[in-house]
Kinemage of the C-alpha trace (Angstrom):
@kinemage 1
@onewidth
@group {chain A} dominant
@subgroup {mainchain}
@vectorlist {calphas} color= white
{ca met a 1} P 5.705 -2.894 26.440
{ca asp a 2} L 2.305 -0.998 25.850
{ca ile a 3} L 1.435 -1.760 22.394
{ca leu a 4} L 2.074 -4.127 19.428
{ca thr a 5} L 0.898 -2.963 15.851
{ca ile a 6} L 0.865 -5.662 13.463
{ca gly a 7} L 0.643 -5.209 9.240
{ca arg a 8} L 1.551 -3.170 6.424
{ca ser a 9} L 4.506 -0.843 6.290
{ca ser a 10} L 5.873 1.406 3.376
{ca ile a 11} L 7.479 4.197 2.300
{ca asp a 12} L 5.281 6.936 1.235
{ca leu a 13} L 6.088 9.027 -1.558
{ca tyr a 14} L 3.902 12.384 -1.242
{ca ser a 15} L 3.591 15.102 -4.039
{ca gln a 16} L 5.586 18.078 -3.374
{ca asp a 17} L 3.250 20.103 -5.673
{ca ile a 18} L 0.143 20.693 -3.640
{ca gly a 19} L -2.919 20.970 -5.495
{ca ala a 20} L -1.551 19.958 -8.571
{ca asp a 21} L -3.034 17.122 -10.968
{ca phe a 22} L -1.314 13.848 -10.338
{ca val a 23} L 0.225 13.987 -13.920
{ca asp a 24} L 1.430 17.141 -13.436
{ca ile a 25} L 3.506 16.803 -10.179
{ca thr a 26} L 6.992 17.255 -10.521
{ca gly a 27} L 8.640 15.789 -7.286
{ca phe a 28} L 7.693 13.794 -4.121
{ca asn a 29} L 8.674 13.768 -0.507
{ca ala a 30} L 9.647 10.479 0.998
{ca phe a 31} L 8.011 9.610 4.167
{ca val a 32} L 7.037 6.436 5.764
{ca gly a 33} L 3.509 4.982 6.024
{ca gly a 34} L 1.243 2.014 6.456
{ca ser a 35} L -1.621 1.985 9.148
{ca pro a 36} L 0.195 -0.247 11.708
{ca leu a 37} L 3.440 1.762 11.441
{ca asn a 38} L 1.561 4.992 11.843
{ca ile a 39} L -0.165 3.963 14.793
{ca ala a 40} L 3.390 2.533 16.515
{ca val a 41} L 4.934 5.801 15.876
{ca gly a 42} L 1.985 7.845 16.849
{ca thr a 43} L 1.428 6.063 20.067
{ca gln a 44} L 5.485 5.903 21.039
{ca arg a 45} L 4.949 9.860 20.096
{ca leu a 46} L 2.514 10.325 22.718
{ca gly a 47} L 4.650 8.602 25.533
{ca leu a 48} L 3.926 4.539 25.238
{ca gln a 49} L 6.212 2.137 24.469
{ca ala a 50} L 5.205 0.758 20.997
{ca ala a 51} L 6.757 -2.129 18.588
{ca leu a 52} L 5.472 -2.953 15.250
{ca leu a 53} L 5.374 -6.525 13.727
{ca thr a 54} L 5.859 -5.923 10.017
{ca ala a 55} L 8.202 -7.207 7.265
{ca val a 56} L 10.529 -5.343 5.074
{ca gly a 57} L 12.736 -7.164 1.891
{ca asn a 58} L 16.361 -6.975 1.591
{ca asp a 59} L 16.422 -3.684 -0.068
{ca lys a 60} L 17.401 0.048 0.623
{ca ile a 61} L 13.554 1.004 1.079
{ca gly a 62} L 13.466 -1.749 3.899
{ca asp a 63} L 16.485 0.063 5.413
{ca phe a 64} L 14.393 3.535 5.169
{ca ile a 65} L 11.671 2.367 7.167
{ca leu a 66} L 13.940 0.579 9.664
{ca his a 67} L 16.063 3.678 10.041
{ca phe a 68} L 13.045 5.809 10.612
{ca leu a 69} L 11.591 3.690 13.283
{ca gln a 70} L 14.824 3.566 15.135
{ca lys a 71} L 14.940 7.089 15.286
{ca glu a 72} L 11.536 7.172 16.664
{ca lys a 73} L 12.421 4.481 19.322
{ca val a 74} L 9.522 2.308 18.192
{ca ser a 75} L 10.775 -0.990 18.624
{ca thr a 76} L 11.993 -3.009 15.511
{ca ala a 77} L 13.046 -6.101 17.232
{ca phe a 78} L 10.214 -8.226 15.764
{ca ile a 79} L 10.553 -6.929 12.237
{ca pro a 80} L 11.990 -9.864 9.918
{ca thr a 81} L 13.779 -9.167 6.557
{ca ile a 82} L 11.981 -11.566 4.102
{ca pro a 83} L 14.418 -12.828 1.213
{ca gly a 84} L 12.856 -12.512 -2.157
{ca ala a 85} L 10.195 -10.423 -1.038
{ca arg a 86} L 9.800 -6.167 -1.627
{ca thr a 87} L 8.976 -3.450 0.878
{ca ser a 88} L 6.075 -2.019 -0.135
{ca ala a 89} L 5.531 1.661 -1.435
{ca val a 90} L 2.821 4.125 -1.707
{ca val a 91} L 2.530 7.289 -4.463
{ca leu a 92} L 0.206 9.927 -3.478
{ca gly a 93} L -0.853 13.160 -4.971
{ca ile a 94} L -2.219 16.216 -2.734
{ca glu a 95} L -5.324 17.805 -4.000
{ca pro a 96} L -6.991 19.459 -0.815
{ca pro a 97} L -9.635 19.510 0.247
{ca asp a 98} L -10.862 16.275 -1.192
{ca arg a 99} L -8.722 14.726 -3.834
{ca phe a 100} L -5.770 12.750 -2.737
{ca pro a 101} L -4.986 9.984 -5.803
{ca leu a 102} L -3.284 6.984 -4.041
{ca val a 103} L -1.477 4.062 -5.786
{ca tyr a 104} L -0.160 1.245 -4.046
{ca tyr a 105} L 2.869 -1.031 -5.154
{ca arg a 106} L 2.449 -4.053 -2.945
{ca glu a 107} L 3.164 -6.812 -5.595
{ca asn a 108} L 5.169 -9.762 -3.321
{ca ala a 109} L 4.952 -7.377 -0.736
{ca ala a 110} L 7.070 -8.510 2.651
{ca asp a 111} L 4.649 -7.314 5.042
{ca ser a 112} L 2.249 -9.742 3.590
{ca gln a 113} L 4.517 -12.443 4.492
{ca ile a 114} L 4.870 -12.437 8.343
{ca thr a 115} L 4.021 -15.851 9.952
{ca ile a 116} L 2.606 -17.491 12.852
{ca asp a 117} L 6.440 -17.998 13.817
{ca his a 118} L 7.139 -14.211 13.771
{ca val a 119} L 4.022 -13.936 15.895
{ca asn a 120} L 5.261 -16.301 18.575
{ca ala a 121} L 8.724 -14.285 18.297
{ca ala a 122} L 7.213 -11.114 19.283
{ca gly a 123} L 5.802 -12.594 22.556
{ca ile a 124} L 1.784 -11.393 22.770
{ca lys a 125} L 1.922 -12.035 26.361
{ca asn a 126} L 4.366 -9.119 26.937
{ca phe a 127} L 2.302 -6.274 25.573
{ca lys a 128} L -1.128 -4.699 27.202
{ca leu a 129} L -2.769 -4.204 23.650
{ca val a 130} L -2.497 -5.419 20.172
{ca glu a 131} L -3.423 -3.315 17.163
{ca ile a 132} L -4.322 -5.323 13.945
{ca ser a 133} L -5.208 -4.058 10.711
{ca gly a 134} L -7.993 -5.006 8.205
{ca thr a 135} L -5.440 -5.198 5.302
{ca ala a 136} L -3.595 -7.950 6.794
{ca leu a 137} L -6.199 -10.460 6.241
{ca asn a 138} L -6.403 -10.275 2.551
{ca met a 139} L -3.991 -12.917 2.251
{ca glu a 140} L -1.516 -15.789 3.638
{ca pro a 141} L 0.636 -16.197 5.549
{ca ser a 142} L -0.221 -12.481 7.161
{ca arg a 143} L -4.095 -13.551 7.448
{ca ser a 144} L -3.231 -16.640 9.783
{ca ala a 145} L -0.536 -14.765 11.481
{ca val a 146} L -3.092 -12.197 12.520
{ca phe a 147} L -5.772 -14.475 13.470
{ca phe a 148} L -2.993 -16.360 15.692
{ca ala a 149} L -2.004 -13.192 17.247
{ca val a 150} L -5.480 -12.356 18.174
{ca glu a 151} L -6.188 -16.035 19.663
{ca gln a 152} L -2.953 -15.191 21.441
{ca ala a 153} L -4.128 -12.063 23.059
{ca val a 154} L -7.561 -13.509 23.936
{ca glu a 155} L -5.785 -16.392 25.866
{ca gln a 156} L -3.182 -13.762 27.659
{ca gly a 157} L -5.976 -11.441 28.595
{ca val a 158} L -4.312 -8.705 26.349
{ca gln a 159} L -6.391 -6.442 24.770
{ca val a 160} L -7.203 -6.417 20.967
{ca val a 161} L -7.921 -3.324 18.671
{ca leu a 162} L -9.052 -3.784 15.000
{ca asp a 163} L -8.360 -0.739 12.703
{ca ile a 164} L -10.829 -1.934 10.077
{ca asp a 165} L -8.501 -0.194 7.337
{ca phe a 166} L -10.779 -0.844 4.242
{ca arg a 167} L -8.640 -0.483 1.178
{ca ala a 168} L -10.559 -2.049 -2.006
{ca asp a 169} L -7.497 -2.382 -4.044
{ca gln a 170} L -6.008 -4.764 -1.892
{ca trp a 171} L -8.987 -7.252 -2.248
{ca gln a 172} L -9.958 -9.196 -5.314
{ca asp a 173} L -13.421 -9.666 -4.021
{ca ile a 174} L -14.837 -7.060 -1.436
{ca arg a 175} L -17.010 -9.682 0.041
{ca ser a 176} L -13.674 -11.439 1.231
{ca phe a 177} L -12.837 -8.545 3.290
{ca gly a 178} L -16.045 -8.624 4.769
{ca leu a 179} L -15.945 -12.334 5.618
{ca met a 180} L -12.291 -11.845 7.274
{ca val a 181} L -13.188 -8.903 9.371
{ca arg a 182} L -16.652 -10.401 10.689
{ca ala a 183} L -14.663 -13.679 11.178
{ca ile a 184} L -12.182 -12.110 13.512
{ca leu a 185} L -14.635 -9.477 15.438
{ca pro a 186} L -15.989 -11.758 18.037
{ca lys a 187} L -12.493 -11.897 19.708
{ca val a 188} L -11.828 -8.334 19.084
{ca asp a 189} L -12.622 -5.610 22.367
{ca ile a 190} L -12.776 -2.161 20.200
{ca ala a 191} L -13.080 -2.021 16.637
{ca ile a 192} L -12.603 1.398 14.625
{ca gly a 193} L -13.676 2.571 11.247
{ca thr a 194} L -15.187 5.013 8.670
{ca glu a 195} L -18.890 4.771 7.716
{ca glu a 196} L -17.440 3.243 4.427
{ca glu a 197} L -15.629 0.827 6.248
{ca ile a 198} L -18.652 -0.455 8.261
{ca leu a 199} L -20.554 -0.861 5.040
{ca ala a 200} L -17.933 -2.775 3.426
{ca ala a 201} L -17.197 -5.262 6.251
{ca thr a 202} L -20.587 -6.118 6.403
{ca leu a 203} L -21.350 -6.588 2.588
{ca val a 204} L -22.607 -10.077 1.659
{ca asp a 205} L -23.582 -9.432 -1.817
{ca ile a 206} L -21.577 -7.307 -4.625
{ca ser a 207} L -19.590 -7.837 -7.585
{ca ser a 208} L -16.007 -8.373 -7.776
{ca val a 209} L -13.528 -5.552 -7.914
{ca ala a 210} L -11.771 -5.186 -11.180
{ca ile a 211} L -7.981 -5.161 -11.217
{ca ala a 212} L -6.285 -3.940 -14.159
{ca his a 213} L -2.959 -2.083 -14.749
{ca gln a 214} L -2.995 -1.261 -11.056
{ca gln a 215} L -5.805 0.845 -11.920
{ca ile a 216} L -8.686 -0.153 -9.632
{ca ser a 217} L -12.342 0.016 -10.545
{ca ala a 218} L -14.123 -0.290 -7.204
{ca pro a 219} L -17.817 -0.121 -6.763
{ca glu a 220} L -19.191 2.532 -4.230
{ca val a 221} L -20.131 1.306 -1.225
{ca lys a 222} L -23.660 2.106 -0.078
{ca gly a 223} L -26.224 0.284 2.175
{ca asp a 224} L -28.098 1.093 5.569
{ca leu a 225} L -25.573 2.105 7.875
{ca asp a 226} L -27.650 1.550 11.252
{ca ser a 227} L -27.988 -2.172 10.127
{ca ala a 228} L -24.368 -2.619 9.324
{ca ile a 229} L -23.397 -1.142 12.700
{ca gln a 230} L -25.862 -3.425 14.677
{ca lys a 231} L -24.481 -6.313 12.397
{ca ile a 232} L -21.009 -5.697 14.062
{ca leu a 233} L -22.283 -5.259 17.495
{ca asp a 234} L -24.086 -8.318 17.275
{ca thr a 235} L -20.689 -10.331 16.185
{ca gly a 236} L -19.757 -9.690 20.055
{ca val a 237} L -17.032 -6.799 19.733
{ca lys a 238} L -17.363 -4.661 22.856
{ca val a 239} L -16.900 -1.017 21.255
{ca leu a 240} L -17.454 0.063 18.029
{ca val a 241} L -15.729 3.727 17.170
{ca val a 242} L -17.358 5.141 14.104
{ca lys a 243} L -15.200 7.958 12.335
{ca lys a 244} L -16.750 10.751 10.860
{ca gly a 245} L -14.028 13.082 9.491
{ca ala a 246} L -14.905 16.660 10.658
{ca asn a 247} L -17.933 15.569 12.479
{ca gly a 248} L -15.733 13.561 15.071
{ca val a 249} L -16.679 10.056 15.994
{ca thr a 250} L -19.589 8.177 17.468
{ca ile a 251} L -19.256 5.423 19.950
{ca tyr a 252} L -21.535 2.141 19.946
{ca arg a 253} L -21.895 -0.436 22.519
{ca lys a 254} L -24.369 -3.128 22.420
{ca asp a 255} L -26.456 -2.128 25.374
{ca ala a 256} L -25.912 1.513 25.569
{ca ala a 257} L -27.233 4.467 23.191
{ca pro a 258} L -24.623 5.947 20.933
{ca val a 259} L -22.499 8.445 21.949
{ca asp a 260} L -21.129 11.636 20.054
{ca val a 261} L -17.791 12.729 20.333
{ca pro a 262} L -17.458 16.047 18.442
{ca gly a 263} L -13.948 16.798 16.428
{ca phe a 264} L -11.735 19.717 16.388
{ca pro a 265} L -11.987 21.771 13.205
{ca val a 266} L -9.175 22.529 11.426
{ca glu a 267} L -8.010 23.588 7.736
{ca val a 268} L -7.318 20.326 5.937
{ca leu a 269} L -4.229 19.881 4.009
{ca asn a 270} L -4.028 16.046 3.862
{ca val a 271} L -6.464 13.510 5.185
{ca leu a 272} L -4.185 10.696 4.788
{ca gly a 273} L -3.085 9.545 8.259
{ca ala a 274} L -5.768 11.223 9.920
{ca gly a 275} L -7.619 7.921 10.947
{ca asp a 276} L -4.046 6.503 12.206
{ca ala a 277} L -3.675 9.393 14.223
{ca phe a 278} L -7.173 9.150 16.054
{ca ala a 279} L -6.272 5.624 16.708
{ca ser a 280} L -3.189 6.474 17.994
{ca gly a 281} L -4.565 9.119 20.481
{ca phe a 282} L -7.519 7.014 21.408
{ca ile a 283} L -5.274 4.310 22.425
{ca tyr a 284} L -3.122 6.405 24.510
{ca gly a 285} L -6.116 7.751 26.447
{ca his a 286} L -7.713 4.060 26.643
{ca leu a 287} L -4.216 2.790 28.049
{ca gln a 288} L -4.329 5.892 30.483
{ca gly a 289} L -7.637 4.379 32.041
{ca trp a 290} L -9.820 7.318 30.913
{ca asp a 291} L -13.174 7.026 29.829
{ca leu a 292} L -14.243 6.394 26.185
{ca tyr a 293} L -15.482 9.853 25.224
{ca lys a 294} L -12.018 11.456 26.697
{ca ala a 295} L -9.950 8.835 24.780
{ca cys a 296} L -11.840 9.900 21.655
{ca arg a 297} L -11.651 13.346 22.001
{ca met a 298} L -7.935 12.657 22.358
{ca gly a 299} L -8.307 10.845 19.069
{ca asn a 300} L -10.044 13.347 17.124
{ca ala a 301} L -7.369 16.138 18.518
{ca ser a 302} L -4.594 14.043 17.345
{ca gly a 303} L -6.345 13.373 13.954
{ca ala a 304} L -6.997 16.986 13.551
{ca trp a 305} L -3.232 17.874 14.294
{ca val a 306} L -2.264 15.825 11.388
{ca val a 307} L -4.502 16.709 8.658
{ca gln a 308} L -2.790 20.007 8.451
{ca lys a 309} L 0.442 18.286 7.789
{ca pro a 310} L 1.656 16.625 4.606
{ca gly a 311} L 2.702 13.301 6.144
{ca cys a 312} L 1.485 10.525 7.879
{ca ala a 313} L 3.895 8.719 10.434
{ca asn a 314} L 6.377 11.723 10.166
{ca asp a 315} L 3.835 14.183 11.303
{ca met a 316} L 2.219 12.553 14.328
{ca pro a 317} L 2.027 15.031 17.193
{ca thr a 318} L 3.873 14.638 20.561
{ca leu a 319} L 1.741 14.516 23.894
{ca gln a 320} L 2.656 18.227 24.489
{ca glu a 321} L 1.793 19.101 20.816
{ca val a 322} L -1.752 17.318 20.984
{ca met a 323} L -2.847 18.583 24.623
{ca ala a 324} L -1.607 22.325 23.545
{ca leu a 325} L -4.453 21.969 20.633
{ca ile a 326} L -7.081 20.523 22.802
{ca glu a 327} L -6.532 23.334 25.323
{ca ser a 328} L -6.493 25.949 22.578
{ca arg a 329} L -10.140 24.729 21.703
{ca gly a 330} L -11.516 24.901 25.283
{ca gly a 331} L -10.327 21.284 26.675
{ca phe a 332} L -11.696 18.081 26.580
């Protein structure tokens, strides 16, 4: 197969009342989500053969997720059901252009309980590329499972892509997030993250995140972006792709000048899932043997497609759809 993605999965309940304050929402649409799930679906729709290593609980939400993946032809062969655990859920308000209040329900989350044995069962050597998510590093046993998967990938000559995936409310101390990301980066071929995620991954002195009644008071992430980028490159990662929203992305390599890759301006409905769509398009292009610039343009186009839609995995583009968008804007 082409790609194995590892990490979280969830049912996503997205507001039907576009623009309404969260307290005024009257109904929700049921989608699926979680960064690794979104990327698995996105790459499968583009034409790759994708598998997802996550976990679900023995519950109807797990059935909902598995049914969706099977319809999308994403391999679910390596997804265990964890007794006593619960499938994750996310609730989202949609207030374009820049407010998307998000609440996670991940207590006793099944996808945090994938183990080294589950990785062994997936057979890393059978894939061309493994994509991992920073959130899966936040607790055991998924943390060890991801480190083991990356170790196996390096030994087997399988490429590793890291979606830095910073979710402040999933960490009791943001410093732990940085420690885990920096620990795994030396074994990563390509890392992808937003400017905020780059800064968060290099923090060494910040107070703990306060968590009370599922309402998160997270410190604003500030710092010297150039220094943070250099610190990540110094870990040994071969390529760092920094996402800049409507401004596209910038490609960084240790011994080369940065390369800016423009995006595809569109009217934004919902930014959630755009980064996962970017990763899907980028990975597709990368596995086709395209150069980094062209692969990033493919990623930018995929992201542009998704921000015009209400959902994440449910609205990932097909190859025909994203290529039509690229051609309509003058090509690569």
